[in-house]
N, CA, C and O atoms as a Tinker XYZ file with bonds, in Angstrom:
   560  protein
     1  N     44.011000  106.674000  135.898000    73     2
     2  CA    43.652000  105.948000  135.086000    64     1     3
     3  C     44.232000  107.025000  133.646000    63     2     4     5
     4  O     44.959000  106.688000  132.711000    81     3
     5  N     43.844000  107.849000  133.815000    73     3     6
     6  CA    43.648000  109.136000  132.808000    64     5     7
     7  C     45.592000  109.586000  133.083000    63     6     8     9
     8  O     46.383000  109.625000  132.141000    81     7
     9  N     45.886000  109.797000  134.174000    73     7    10
    10  CA    47.375000  110.030000  134.515000    64     9    11
    11  C     48.057000  108.914000  133.781000    63    10    12    13
    12  O     49.063000  109.220000  133.142000    81    11
    13  N     47.631000  107.580000  133.777000    73    11    14
    14  CA    48.527000  106.556000  133.244000    64    13    15
    15  C     48.491000  106.832000  131.413000    63    14    16    17
    16  O     49.592000  106.922000  130.870000    81    15
    17  N     47.212000  106.957000  130.522000    73    15    18
    18  CA    47.313000  107.416000  129.439000    64    17    19
    19  C     48.249000  108.525000  129.144000    63    18    20    21
    20  O     49.048000  108.474000  128.209000    81    19
    21  N     48.123000  109.690000  130.085000    73    19    22
    22  CA    48.992000  110.602000  129.481000    64    21    23
    23  C     50.883000  110.147000  129.850000    63    22    24    25
    24  O     51.658000  110.304000  128.906000    81    23
    25  N     51.335000  109.733000  130.909000    73    23    26
    26  CA    52.572000  108.940000  130.924000    64    25    27
    27  C     52.583000  108.217000  129.616000    63    26    28    29
    28  O     53.493000  108.355000  128.799000    81    27
    29  N     51.574000  107.463000  129.445000    73    27    30
    30  CA    52.191000  106.788000  127.975000    64    29    31
    31  C     52.159000  107.273000  126.778000    63    30    32    33
    32  O     52.922000  106.808000  125.931000    81    31
    33  N     51.081000  108.527000  126.397000    73    31    34
    34  CA    50.899000  109.346000  125.026000    64    33    35
    35  C     52.588000  109.796000  125.242000    63    34    36    37
    36  O     53.369000  109.469000  124.349000    81    35
    37  N     53.206000  110.694000  126.682000    73    35    38
    38  CA    54.608000  111.028000  126.399000    64    37    39
    39  C     55.584000  110.388000  126.458000    63    38    40    41
    40  O     56.668000  110.972000  126.446000    81    39
    41  N     55.513000  108.851000  126.550000    73    39    42
    42  CA    56.486000  108.160000  126.336000    64    41    43
    43  C     56.613000  107.736000  125.097000    63    42    44    45
    44  O     57.729000  107.292000  124.825000    81    43
    45  N     55.379000  107.729000  123.786000    73    43    46
    46  CA    55.558000  107.326000  122.537000    64    45    47
    47  C     55.716000  108.118000  122.193000    63    46    48    49
    48  O     56.013000  107.741000  121.060000    81    47
    49  N     55.863000  109.853000  122.135000    73    47    50
    50  CA    56.064000  110.607000  121.673000    64    49    51
    51  C     57.650000  110.978000  121.819000    63    50    52    53
    52  O     58.246000  111.532000  120.895000    81    51
    53  N     58.205000  110.676000  122.890000    73    51    54
    54  CA    59.629000  111.002000  122.780000    64    53    55
    55  C     60.368000  109.852000  122.286000    63    54    56    57
    56  O     61.529000  110.005000  121.907000    81    55
    57  N     59.589000  108.280000  122.242000    73    55    58
    58  CA    60.242000  107.370000  121.099000    64    57    59
    59  C     60.381000  107.929000  119.696000    63    58    60    61
    60  O     61.391000  108.009000  118.996000    81    59
    61  N     58.974000  108.345000  119.417000    73    59    62
    62  CA    58.812000  108.844000  118.149000    64    61    63
    63  C     59.961000  109.742000  117.497000    63    62    64    65
    64  O     60.501000  109.697000  116.392000    81    63
    65  N     60.171000  110.801000  118.904000    73    63    66
    66  CA    61.145000  111.735000  118.230000    64    65    67
    67  C     62.498000  110.834000  118.129000    63    66    68    69
    68  O     62.912000  110.429000  117.043000    81    67
    69  N     63.012000  110.616000  119.105000    73    67    70
    70  CA    64.222000  110.062000  118.965000    64    69    71
    71  C     64.405000  109.043000  117.869000    63    70    72    73
    72  O     65.561000  108.847000  117.496000    81    71
    73  N     63.369000  108.328000  117.265000    73    71    74
    74  CA    63.079000  107.201000  116.417000    64    73    75
    75  C     63.578000  108.527000  114.685000    63    74    76    77
    76  O     64.419000  108.411000  113.793000    81    75
    77  N     62.711000  109.418000  114.938000    73    75    78
    78  CA    63.019000  110.341000  114.231000    64    77    79
    79  C     64.007000  110.809000  113.663000    63    78    80    81
    80  O     64.008000  111.000000  112.447000    81    79
    81  N     65.330000  111.160000  114.659000    73    79    82
    82  CA    66.534000  111.873000  114.945000    64    81    83
    83  C     67.072000  111.152000  114.425000    63    82    84    85
    84  O     67.569000  111.521000  113.361000    81    83
    85  N     67.325000  109.457000  114.948000    73    83    86
    86  CA    68.154000  108.439000  114.671000    64    85    87
    87  C     68.164000  108.155000  112.672000    63    86    88    89
    88  O     69.097000  108.072000  111.872000    81    87
    89  N     66.817000  108.091000  112.521000    73    87    90
    90  CA    66.388000  107.857000  110.968000    64    89    91
    91  C     66.744000  109.417000  110.260000    63    90    92    93
    92  O     67.267000  109.223000  109.163000    81    91
    93  N     66.640000  110.598000  110.506000    73    91    94
    94  CA    67.385000  111.851000  110.120000    64    93    95
    95  C     68.540000  111.618000  109.884000    63    94    96    97
    96  O     68.932000  111.857000  108.742000    81    95
    97  N     69.743000  110.922000  111.154000    73    95    98
    98  CA    70.981000  111.089000  110.684000    64    97    99
    99  C     71.478000  110.234000  109.723000    63    98   100   101
   100  O     72.169000  110.611000  108.777000    81    99
   101  N     71.120000  108.999000  109.955000    73    99   102
   102  CA    71.386000  107.928000  109.125000    64   101   103
   103  C     71.271000  108.486000  107.245000    63   102   104   105
   104  O     72.177000  108.517000  106.413000    81   103
   105  N     69.722000  108.880000  107.082000    73   103   106
   106  CA    69.579000  109.360000  105.570000    64   105   107
   107  C     70.592000  110.614000  105.560000    63   106   108   109
   108  O     70.664000  110.901000  104.365000    81   107
   109  N     71.352000  111.443000  106.224000    73   107   110
   110  CA    72.062000  112.086000  105.966000    64   109   111
   111  C     73.512000  111.558000  105.688000    63   110   112   113
   112  O     74.382000  111.988000  104.931000    81   111
   113  N     73.490000  110.366000  106.642000    73   111   114
   114  CA    75.228000  110.006000  106.420000    64   113   115
   115  C     75.118000  109.254000  104.808000    63   114   116   117
   116  O     75.993000  109.311000  103.945000    81   115
   117  N     73.986000  108.658000  104.717000    73   115   118
   118  CA    74.041000  107.646000  102.833000    64   117   119
   119  C     73.927000  108.551000  101.830000    63   118   120   121
   120  O     74.368000  108.396000  100.691000    81   119
   121  N     72.994000  110.055000  102.486000    73   119   122
   122  CA    73.212000  111.287000  101.491000    64   121   123
   123  C     74.710000  111.657000  101.381000    63   122   124   125
   124  O     75.107000  111.804000  100.225000    81   123
   125  N     75.452000  111.802000  102.193000    73   123   126
   126  CA    76.552000  112.360000  102.185000    64   125   127
   127  C     77.301000  111.272000  101.595000    63   126   128   129
   128  O     78.032000  111.657000  100.683000    81   127
   129  N     77.333000  110.366000  101.770000    73   127   130
   130  CA    78.277000  109.041000  101.363000    64   129   131
   131  C     78.072000  109.117000   99.740000    63   130   132   133
   132  O     79.076000  109.042000   99.031000    81   131
   133  N     76.692000  109.275000   99.111000    73   131   134
   134  CA    76.475000  109.369000   97.667000    64   133   135
   135  C     77.251000  110.568000   97.408000    63   134   136   137
   136  O     78.058000  110.476000   96.483000    81   135
   137  N     77.199000  111.393000   97.869000    73   135   138
   138  CA    77.344000  113.264000   97.180000    64   137   139
   139  C     78.996000  113.451000   96.907000    63   138   140   141
   140  O     79.532000  114.081000   95.995000    81   139
   141  N     79.691000  112.607000   98.124000    73   139   142
   142  CA    80.440000  112.886000   98.032000    64   141   143
   143  C     81.936000  112.250000   97.402000    63   142   144   145
   144  O     82.472000  111.380000   98.089000    81   143
   145  N     82.595000  112.654000   96.150000    73   143   146
   146  CA    83.371000  112.492000   94.833000    64   145   147
   147  C     84.473000  112.268000   95.639000    63   146   148   149
   148  O     84.706000  113.087000   96.528000    81   147
   149  N     85.521000  110.872000   95.424000    73   147   150
   150  CA    86.839000  111.055000   95.798000    64   149   151
   151  C     87.365000  110.225000   94.225000    63   150   152   153
   152  O     86.655000  109.629000   93.415000    81   151
   153  N     88.967000  110.487000   94.200000    73   151   154
   154  CA    89.592000  110.237000   93.309000    64   153   155
   155  C     90.249000  109.099000   93.707000    63   154   156   157
   156  O     90.803000  109.010000   94.803000    81   155
   157  N     90.211000  107.841000   92.527000    73   155   158
   158  CA    90.608000  106.472000   93.192000    64   157   159
   159  C     91.670000  106.231000   92.048000    63   158   160   161
   160  O     91.925000  106.858000   91.019000    81   159
   161  N     92.179000  105.120000   92.596000    73   159   162
   162  CA    93.790000  104.961000   91.420000    64   161   163
   163  C     93.389000  102.842000   91.655000    63   162   164   165
   164  O     93.518000  102.038000   92.579000    81   163
   165  N     92.952000  102.792000   90.389000    73   163   166
   166  CA    92.604000  101.192000   90.224000    64   165   167
   167  C     94.181000  100.466000   90.395000    63   166   168   169
   168  O     95.246000  100.875000   89.933000    81   167
   169  N     93.949000   99.408000   91.118000    73   167   170
   170  CA    95.231000   98.631000   91.668000    64   169   171
   171  C     96.104000   97.935000   90.620000    63   170   172   173
   172  O     97.219000   97.429000   90.741000    81   171
   173  N     95.331000   98.041000   89.604000    73   171   174
   174  CA    96.281000   97.209000   88.158000    64   173   175
   175  C     96.621000   97.993000   87.446000    63   174   176   177
   176  O     97.799000   98.080000   87.099000    81   175
   177  N     95.894000   98.610000   87.121000    73   175   178
   178  CA    96.134000   99.303000   85.512000    64   177   179
   179  C     96.659000  100.768000   86.365000    63   178   180   181
   180  O     97.489000  101.288000   85.621000    81   179
   181  N     96.537000  101.398000   87.298000    73   179   182
   182  CA    96.912000  102.419000   87.767000    64   181   183
   183  C     95.959000  103.589000   87.147000    63   182   184   185
   184  O     96.464000  104.711000   87.171000    81   183
   185  N     94.684000  103.482000   86.610000    73   183   186
   186  CA    94.215000  104.727000   85.985000    64   185   187
   187  C     93.467000  105.286000   86.967000    63   186   188   189
   188  O     93.069000  104.405000   87.730000    81   187
   189  N     93.017000  106.623000   87.349000    73   187   190
   190  CA    92.728000  106.837000   88.179000    64   189   191
   191  C     91.280000  107.673000   87.323000    63   190   192   193
   192  O     91.015000  108.155000   86.222000    81   191
   193  N     90.511000  107.404000   88.913000    73   191   194
   194  CA    88.824000  107.449000   87.910000    64   193   195
   195  C     88.367000  108.774000   89.487000    63   194   196   197
   196  O     89.184000  108.960000   90.389000    81   195
   197  N     87.307000  109.319000   89.464000    73   195   198
   198  CA    86.336000  109.963000   90.255000    64   197   199
   199  C     84.998000  109.238000   90.668000    63   198   200   201
   200  O     84.120000  109.263000   89.805000    81   199
   201  N     84.793000  108.791000   91.492000    73   199   202
   202  CA    83.826000  107.860000   92.119000    64   201   203
   203  C     82.892000  108.479000   93.559000    63   202   204   205
   204  O     83.239000  109.403000   94.294000    81   203
   205  N     81.667000  107.664000   93.659000    73   203   206
   206  CA    81.584000  108.003000   95.293000    64   205   207
   207  C     82.061000  106.797000   96.066000    63   206   208   209
   208  O     82.323000  105.668000   95.652000    81   207
   209  N     82.124000  107.398000   97.529000    73   207   210
   210  CA    82.089000  106.322000   98.621000    64   209   211
   211  C     81.651000  105.071000   98.701000    63   210   212   213
   212  O     82.180000  104.062000   99.166000    81   211
   213  N     80.187000  105.331000   97.981000    73   211   214
   214  CA    79.251000  103.753000   98.459000    64   213   215
   215  C     79.981000  102.963000   96.709000    63   214   216   217
   216  O     80.266000  101.766000   96.717000    81   215
   217  N     80.130000  103.570000   95.751000    73   215   218
   218  CA    80.781000  103.045000   94.611000    64   217   219
   219  C     81.857000  102.090000   94.984000    63   218   220   221
   220  O     81.777000  100.865000   94.901000    81   219
   221  N     82.912000  102.809000   95.419000    73   219   222
   222  CA    84.183000  102.505000   96.367000    64   221   223
   223  C     83.783000  101.420000   96.874000    63   222   224   225
   224  O     83.894000  100.378000   96.228000    81   223
   225  N     83.309000  101.431000   97.965000    73   223   226
   226  CA    82.944000  100.301000   99.080000    64   225   227
   227  C     82.465000   99.198000   98.594000    63   226   228   229
   228  O     82.712000   98.071000   99.021000    81   227
   229  N     81.642000   99.526000   97.530000    73   227   230
   230  CA    81.278000   98.245000   96.439000    64   229   231
   231  C     82.133000   97.334000   95.400000    63   230   232   233
   232  O     81.856000   96.210000   94.981000    81   231
   233  N     83.013000   97.979000   95.172000    73   231   234
   234  CA    84.151000   97.639000   94.300000    64   233   235
   235  C     84.842000   96.999000   95.232000    63   234   236   237
   236  O     84.599000   95.795000   95.310000    81   235
   237  N     85.933000   97.601000   96.246000    73   235   238
   238  CA    86.660000   96.590000   97.188000    64   237   239
   239  C     85.735000   95.342000   97.706000    63   238   240   241
   240  O     86.120000   94.175000   97.638000    81   239
   241  N     84.585000   95.701000   98.184000    73   239   242
   242  CA    84.374000   94.671000   98.882000    64   241   243
   243  C     83.821000   93.151000   97.803000    63   242   244   245
   244  O     83.378000   92.025000   98.031000    81   243
   245  N     84.032000   93.635000   97.085000    73   243   246
   246  CA    84.283000   92.075000   95.273000    64   245   247
   247  C     85.368000   92.134000   95.202000    63   246   248   249
   248  O     85.705000   91.082000   94.658000    81   247
   249  N     86.433000   92.853000   95.456000    73   247   250
   250  CA    87.410000   92.627000   94.708000    64   249   251
   251  C     88.834000   92.414000   95.871000    63   250   252   253
   252  O     89.987000   92.771000   95.625000    81   251
   253  N     88.304000   91.671000   97.284000    73   251   254
   254  CA    89.332000   91.622000   98.165000    64   253   255
   255  C     89.807000   92.677000   98.300000    63   254   256   257
   256  O     90.949000   92.760000   97.848000    81   255
   257  N     89.401000   93.568000   98.753000    73   255   258
   258  CA    89.401000   95.169000   99.555000    64   257   259
   259  C     90.362000   95.467000   98.433000    63   258   260   261
   260  O     91.492000   95.265000   98.877000    81   259
   261  N     90.422000   95.898000   97.045000    73   259   262
   262  CA    90.750000   96.615000   96.437000    64   261   263
   263  C     90.216000   97.047000   95.350000    63   262   264   265
   264  O     89.315000   96.443000   94.768000    81   263
   265  N     90.770000   98.258000   94.921000    73   263   266
   266  CA    89.530000   98.976000   94.016000    64   265   267
   267  C     90.434000   99.257000   92.670000    63   266   268   269
   268  O     91.622000   99.535000   92.506000    81   267
   269  N     89.294000   99.051000   91.761000    73   267   270
   270  CA    89.413000   98.345000   90.235000    64   269   271
   271  C     88.888000   99.669000   89.670000    63   270   272   273
   272  O     88.216000  100.415000   90.383000    81   271
   273  N     89.208000   99.994000   88.304000    73   271   274
   274  CA    88.305000  100.401000   86.999000    64   273   275
   275  C     87.665000   99.553000   86.616000    63   274   276   277
   276  O     88.018000   98.390000   86.818000    81   275
   277  N     86.264000   99.916000   85.790000    73   275   278
   278  CA    85.551000   99.057000   85.225000    64   277   279
   279  C     86.222000   98.003000   84.650000    63   278   280   281
   280  O     86.034000   96.827000   84.962000    81   279
   281  N     87.363000   98.571000   83.432000    73   279   282
   282  CA    87.832000   97.144000   82.668000    64   281   283
   283  C     88.466000   96.102000   83.501000    63   282   284   285
   284  O     88.339000   94.916000   83.196000    81   283
   285  N     89.179000   96.496000   84.593000    73   283   286
   286  CA    89.858000   95.918000   84.962000    64   285   287
   287  C     88.957000   94.785000   85.768000    63   286   288   289
   288  O     89.065000   93.570000   85.604000    81   287
   289  N     88.033000   95.458000   86.685000    73   287   290
   290  CA    86.665000   94.556000   87.260000    64   289   291
   291  C     85.972000   93.780000   86.009000    63   290   292   293
   292  O     85.202000   93.004000   86.576000    81   291
   293  N     85.847000   93.592000   84.719000    73   291   294
   294  CA    85.366000   92.843000   84.052000    64   293   295
   295  C     86.277000   92.381000   83.475000    63   294   296   297
   296  O     85.785000   92.121000   82.377000    81   295
   297  N     87.460000   92.041000   83.445000    73   295   298
   298  CA    88.704000   91.503000   82.982000    64   297   299
   299  C     88.659000   90.521000   84.498000    63   298   300   301
   300  O     88.596000   89.341000   84.153000    81   299
   301  N     88.669000   90.618000   85.682000    73   299   302
   302  CA    89.373000   90.202000   86.253000    64   301   303
   303  C     87.907000   88.919000   87.088000    63   302   304   305
   304  O     88.102000   87.938000   87.804000    81   303
   305  N     86.406000   89.575000   86.530000    73   303   306
   306  CA    85.454000   88.409000   86.887000    64   305   307
   307  C     85.406000   87.363000   85.628000    63   306   308   309
   308  O     85.134000   86.166000   85.721000    81   307
   309  N     85.801000   88.231000   84.166000    73   307   310
   310  CA    85.679000   87.000000   82.963000    64   309   311
   311  C     86.801000   85.478000   83.764000    63   310   312   313
   312  O     86.416000   84.314000   83.655000    81   311
   313  N     88.056000   85.827000   84.459000    73   311   314
   314  CA    88.918000   85.623000   84.316000    64   313   315
   315  C     87.994000   83.966000   85.789000    63   314   316   317
   316  O     87.927000   82.764000   86.044000    81   315
   317  N     87.646000   85.080000   86.103000    73   315   318
   318  CA    87.437000   83.986000   87.740000    64   317   319
   319  C     86.151000   82.798000   87.059000    63   318   320   321
   320  O     86.085000   81.596000   87.317000    81   319
   321  N     85.159000   83.661000   86.078000    73   319   322
   322  CA    84.321000   82.843000   85.647000    64   321   323
   323  C     84.521000   81.661000   84.410000    63   322   324   325
   324  O     83.835000   80.654000   84.234000    81   323
   325  N     85.466000   82.045000   83.777000    73   323   326
   326  CA    86.397000   81.150000   83.151000    64   325   327
   327  C     87.051000   79.562000   83.341000    63   326   328   329
   328  O     87.027000   78.550000   82.641000    81   327
   329  N     87.651000   79.917000   84.688000    73   327   330
   330  CA    88.000000   78.797000   85.167000    64   329   331
   331  C     87.596000   78.817000   86.579000    63   330   332   333
   332  O     87.778000   79.815000   87.275000    81   331
   333  N     86.953000   77.547000   87.100000    73   331   334
   334  CA    86.984000   77.629000   88.894000    64   333   335
   335  C     88.131000   77.122000   89.519000    63   334   336   337
   336  O     88.122000   77.054000   90.748000    81   335
   337  N     89.453000   76.628000   88.680000    73   335   338
   338  CA    90.392000   76.915000   89.710000    64   337   339
   339  C     90.706000   78.338000   90.213000    63   338   340   341
   340  O     91.148000   78.466000   91.354000    81   339
   341  N     90.506000   79.399000   89.442000    73   339   342
   342  CA    91.263000   80.631000   90.031000    64   341   343
   343  C     90.147000   81.212000   90.891000    63   342   344   345
   344  O     88.948000   81.338000   90.643000    81   343
   345  N     90.937000   81.565000   92.080000    73   343   346
   346  CA    89.978000   82.630000   93.040000    64   345   347
   347  C     90.301000   84.032000   92.664000    63   346   348   349
   348  O     91.122000   84.395000   91.822000    81   347
   349  N     89.475000   84.819000   93.468000    73   347   350
   350  CA    89.298000   86.204000   92.955000    64   349   351
   351  C     90.783000   86.951000   93.331000    63   350   352   353
   352  O     91.255000   87.823000   92.602000    81   351
   353  N     91.397000   86.514000   94.484000    73   351   354
   354  CA    92.840000   86.928000   94.826000    64   353   355
   355  C     93.269000   86.503000   93.647000    63   354   356   357
   356  O     93.298000   87.457000   92.869000    81   355
   357  N     93.810000   84.965000   92.878000    73   355   358
   358  CA    94.303000   84.547000   91.749000    64   357   359
   359  C     94.126000   85.174000   90.735000    63   358   360   361
   360  O     95.126000   85.223000   90.019000    81   359
   361  N     92.959000   85.857000   90.242000    73   359   362
   362  CA    92.758000   86.384000   89.169000    64   361   363
   363  C     92.927000   87.863000   89.248000    63   362   364   365
   364  O     93.214000   88.492000   88.230000    81   363
   365  N     92.748000   88.516000   90.520000    73   363   366
   366  CA    93.250000   89.525000   90.503000    64   365   367
   367  C     94.926000   89.764000   90.466000    63   366   368   369
   368  O     95.409000   90.771000   89.949000    81   367
   369  N     95.720000   88.728000   91.067000    73   367   370
   370  CA    97.206000   88.982000   90.959000    64   369   371
   371  C     97.443000   88.971000   89.532000    63   370   372   373
   372  O     98.145000   89.834000   89.006000    81   371
   373  N     96.883000   88.021000   88.867000    73   371   374
   374  CA    97.152000   87.456000   87.480000    64   373   375
   375  C     97.009000   88.835000   86.471000    63   374   376   377
   376  O     97.898000   89.249000   85.726000    81   375
   377  N     95.633000   89.440000   86.654000    73   375   378
   378  CA    95.085000   91.302000   85.954000    64   377   379
   379  C     96.351000   91.538000   86.632000    63   378   380   381
   380  O     97.197000   91.300000   85.770000    81   379
   381  N     97.023000   91.920000   87.849000    73   379   382
   382  CA    97.738000   93.004000   88.060000    64   381   383
   383  C     99.240000   92.853000   87.457000    63   382   384   385
   384  O     99.759000   93.913000   87.110000    81   383
   385  N     99.903000   91.817000   87.311000    73   383   386
   386  CA   100.710000   91.028000   86.574000    64   385   387
   387  C    101.110000   91.862000   85.104000    63   386   388   389
   388  O    102.081000   92.528000   84.747000    81   387
   389  N     99.275000   91.275000   84.197000    73   387   390
   390  CA    99.462000   91.697000   82.950000    64   389   391
   391  C     99.466000   92.819000   82.897000    63   390   392   393
   392  O    100.122000   93.098000   81.893000    81   391
   393  N     99.066000   93.879000   83.461000    73   391   394
   394  CA    98.776000   95.149000   83.614000    64   393   395
   395  C    100.473000   95.989000   83.553000    63   394   396   397
   396  O    100.813000   96.962000   82.880000    81   395
   397  N    101.139000   95.299000   84.368000    73   395   398
   398  CA   102.157000   95.793000   84.929000    64   397   399
   399  C    103.085000   95.912000   83.542000    63   398   400   401
   400  O    103.553000   96.942000   83.058000    81   399
   401  N    103.210000   94.506000   83.042000    73   399   402
   402  CA   103.810000   94.089000   81.996000    64   401   403
   403  C    103.502000   94.939000   80.930000    63   402   404   405
   404  O    104.473000   95.388000   80.322000    81   403
   405  N    102.404000   95.265000   80.562000    73   403   406
   406  CA   101.860000   96.184000   79.825000    64   405   407
   407  C    102.412000   97.767000   79.909000    63   406   408   409
   408  O    102.719000   98.491000   78.962000    81   407
   409  N    102.434000   97.999000   81.001000    73   407   410
   410  CA   102.580000   99.332000   81.067000    64   409   411
   411  C    103.934000   99.196000   80.833000    63   410   412   413
   412  O    104.503000  100.161000   80.323000    81   411
   413  N    104.532000   98.270000   81.080000    73   411   414
   414  CA   106.258000   98.772000   80.977000    64   413   415
   415  C    106.599000   98.281000   79.676000    63   414   416   417
   416  O    107.739000   98.604000   79.339000    81   415
   417  N    105.814000   97.444000   78.649000    73   415   418
   418  CA   106.405000   96.973000   77.539000    64   417   419
   419  C    105.502000   97.875000   76.304000    63   418   420   421
   420  O    106.067000   98.395000   75.342000    81   419
   421  N    104.554000   97.917000   76.456000    73   419   422
   422  CA   103.757000   98.188000   75.430000    64   421   423
   423  C    103.387000   99.831000   75.217000    63   422   424   425
   424  O    103.414000  100.277000   74.070000    81   423
   425  N    102.980000  100.873000   76.552000    73   423   426
   426  CA   103.334000  101.868000   75.950000    64   425   427
   427  C    104.413000  102.388000   76.219000    63   426   428   429
   428  O    104.467000  103.591000   75.963000    81   427
   429  N    105.785000  101.690000   76.873000    73   427   430
   430  CA   106.629000  102.616000   76.721000    64   429   431
   431  C    107.354000  102.613000   74.810000    63   430   432   433
   432  O    107.654000  103.581000   74.111000    81   431
   433  N    107.397000  101.646000   74.606000    73   431   434
   434  CA   107.619000  100.894000   73.320000    64   433   435
   435  C    106.585000  100.037000   72.315000    63   434   436   437
   436  O    106.664000   98.809000   72.279000    81   435
   437  N    105.743000  100.668000   71.611000    73   435   438
   438  CA   104.973000  100.459000   70.952000    64   437   439
   439  C    105.379000   98.925000   70.032000    63   438   440   441
   440  O    105.070000   97.734000   70.060000    81   439
   441  N    106.576000  100.188000   68.965000    73   439   442
   442  CA   107.390000   99.538000   68.065000    64   441   443
   443  C    107.666000   98.036000   68.751000    63   442   444   445
   444  O    107.104000   97.067000   68.239000    81   443
   445  N    108.361000   97.888000   69.681000    73   443   446
   446  CA   108.898000   96.251000   70.290000    64   445   447
   447  C    107.661000   95.859000   70.634000    63   446   448   449
   448  O    107.723000   94.735000   70.135000    81   447
   449  N    106.325000   95.927000   71.212000    73   447   450
   450  CA   105.453000   95.167000   71.450000    64   449   451
   451  C    104.967000   94.749000   70.230000    63   450   452   453
   452  O    104.600000   93.582000   70.091000    81   451
   453  N    104.909000   95.629000   69.233000    73   451   454
   454  CA   104.130000   95.265000   67.718000    64   453   455
   455  C    105.074000   93.752000   67.247000    63   454   456   457
   456  O    104.697000   92.611000   66.982000    81   455
   457  N    106.297000   94.330000   67.295000    73   455   458
   458  CA   107.176000   92.783000   67.056000    64   457   459
   459  C    107.098000   91.810000   67.574000    63   458   460   461
   460  O    106.950000   90.802000   66.883000    81   459
   461  N    107.157000   91.721000   68.811000    73   459   462
   462  CA   106.946000   90.790000   69.986000    64   461   463
   463  C    105.561000   90.217000   69.522000    63   462   464   465
   464  O    105.851000   89.047000   69.272000    81   463
   465  N    104.036000   90.387000   69.226000    73   463   466
   466  CA   103.023000   90.044000   69.166000    64   465   467
   467  C    103.525000   89.565000   67.654000    63   466   468   469
   468  O    103.439000   88.340000   67.571000    81   467
   469  N    103.867000   89.988000   66.819000    73   467   470
   470  CA   103.970000   89.423000   65.164000    64   469   471
   471  C    104.792000   88.069000   65.629000    63   470   472   473
   472  O    104.224000   87.026000   65.309000    81   471
   473  N    106.082000   87.920000   66.357000    73   471   474
   474  CA   106.248000   86.969000   66.815000    64   473   475
   475  C    105.753000   86.258000   67.576000    63   474   476   477
   476  O    106.687000   85.808000   68.240000    81   475
   477  N    104.930000   85.887000   67.890000    73   475   478
   478  CA   103.862000   85.418000   69.342000    64   477   479
   479  C    102.633000   84.671000   67.562000    63   478   480   481
   480  O    102.559000   83.466000   67.321000    81   479
   481  N    102.052000   85.541000   66.859000    73   479   482
   482  CA   101.097000   85.087000   65.831000    64   481   483
   483  C    101.845000   84.306000   65.178000    63   482   484   485
   484  O    101.374000   83.169000   65.186000    81   483
   485  N    103.031000   84.409000   64.474000    73   483   486
   486  CA   103.994000   83.082000   63.778000    64   485   487
   487  C    104.317000   81.956000   64.522000    63   486   488   489
   488  O    103.889000   80.874000   64.121000    81   487
   489  N    105.129000   82.015000   65.735000    73   487   490
   490  CA   105.058000   80.612000   66.557000    64   489   491
   491  C    103.627000   80.008000   66.212000    63   490   492   493
   492  O    103.463000   78.964000   65.581000    81   491
   493  N    102.572000   80.854000   66.741000    73   491   494
   494  CA   101.469000   80.024000   67.069000    64   493   495
   495  C    100.757000   79.265000   65.303000    63   494   496   497
   496  O    100.113000   78.252000   65.030000    81   495
   497  N    101.311000   80.394000   64.499000    73   495   498
   498  CA   100.865000   79.424000   63.196000    64   497   499
   499  C    101.712000   78.366000   62.576000    63   498   500   501
   500  O    101.467000   77.559000   61.679000    81   499
   501  N    102.986000   78.631000   63.437000    73   499   502
   502  CA   104.040000   77.421000   63.157000    64   501   503
   503  C    103.469000   76.105000   63.730000    63   502   504   505
   504  O    103.669000   74.993000   63.242000    81   503
   505  N    102.767000   76.360000   64.776000    73   503   506
   506  CA   102.723000   75.049000   65.922000    64   505   507
   507  C    101.316000   74.595000   65.252000    63   506   508   509
   508  O    101.088000   73.388000   65.329000    81   507
   509  N    100.472000   75.289000   64.693000    73   507   510
   510  CA    99.295000   74.513000   64.206000    64   509   511
   511  C     99.548000   73.714000   62.646000    63   510   512   513
   512  O     98.745000   72.978000   62.073000    81   511
   513  N    100.673000   74.046000   62.268000    73   511   514
   514  CA   100.940000   74.034000   61.195000    64   513   515
   515  C    101.617000   72.594000   60.718000    63   514   516   517
   516  O    101.436000   71.913000   59.709000    81   515
   517  N    102.596000   72.398000   62.042000    73   515   518
   518  CA   103.270000   71.227000   62.718000    64   517   519
   519  C    101.856000   70.224000   62.904000    63   518   520   521
   520  O    101.539000   69.503000   61.958000    81   519
   521  N    101.137000   70.224000   64.009000    73   519   522
   522  CA    99.995000   70.044000   64.220000    64   521   523
   523  C     99.367000   69.167000   63.348000    63   522   524   525
   524  O     99.075000   67.988000   63.544000    81   523
   525  N     99.158000   69.968000   62.209000    73   523   526
   526  CA    98.305000   69.591000   61.012000    64   525   527
   527  C     99.185000   68.659000   59.889000    63   526   528   529
   528  O     98.501000   67.847000   59.265000    81   527
   529  N    100.217000   68.691000   59.666000    73   527   530
   530  CA   101.078000   67.775000   59.194000    64   529   531
   531  C    101.407000   66.693000   59.905000    63   530   532   533
   532  O    101.712000   65.568000   59.509000    81   531
   533  N    101.317000   67.149000   61.051000    73   531   534
   534  CA   101.402000   65.548000   61.613000    64   533   535
   535  C    100.264000   64.481000   61.705000    63   534   536   537
   536  O    100.198000   63.253000   61.774000    81   535
   537  N     99.288000   65.674000   61.668000    73   535   538
   538  CA    97.850000   64.627000   61.624000    64   537   539
   539  C     97.306000   64.188000   60.351000    63   538   540   541
   540  O     96.263000   63.541000   60.262000    81   539
   541  N     98.191000   64.630000   59.136000    73   539   542
   542  CA    97.879000   64.025000   57.867000    64   541   543
   543  C     98.822000   62.988000   57.182000    63   542   544   545
   544  O     98.607000   62.266000   56.208000    81   543
   545  N     99.929000   63.122000   57.970000    73   543   546
   546  CA   100.521000   62.234000   57.854000    64   545   547
   547  C    100.322000   60.808000   58.084000    63   546   548   549
   548  O    100.731000   60.448000   59.188000    81   547
   549  N     99.673000   59.649000   57.164000    73   547   550
   550  CA    99.797000   58.243000   57.953000    64   549   551
   551  C    100.646000   57.180000   57.704000    63   550   552   553
   552  O    101.024000   56.658000   56.655000    81   551
   553  N    100.904000   56.928000   59.032000    73   551   554
   554  CA   102.189000   55.268000   58.624000    64   553   555
   555  C    102.125000   54.446000   58.245000    63   554   556   557
   556  O    101.154000   54.235000   58.971000    81   555
   557  N    102.227000   53.388000   57.600000    73   555   558
   558  CA   101.820000   52.306000   57.421000    64   557   559
   559  C    101.805000   51.290000   58.101000    63   558   560
   560  O    101.299000   50.259000   57.659000    81   559
């Protein structure tokens, strides 16, 4: 009986050591992931940022495998939240197209961008006036 207890203690001790080794390896892996910083490029706007692997994986999991900067993440989340018709992929595509258009016009030629924006404001203002005018005129 004493011999069985010694074997049992040895087995428990061996299992404890193996669990301890496994636990130590897992903790080291997680610590390495947190500490290791990489440069990532936003797949919408192209901005580069340094972040941990863990953070990169979280962002990629939330955004169809694509890494986005914080600003683009918020814009995409807002787009999905505004309208239930948009899937995450639709919102990503829309925002990526917006960023590409912005980078190709506004950043390259700010004066042209200002002119186009003023034109859009004038168009909207004219449309509002027409709408108000059509509502205020009553026909007998």
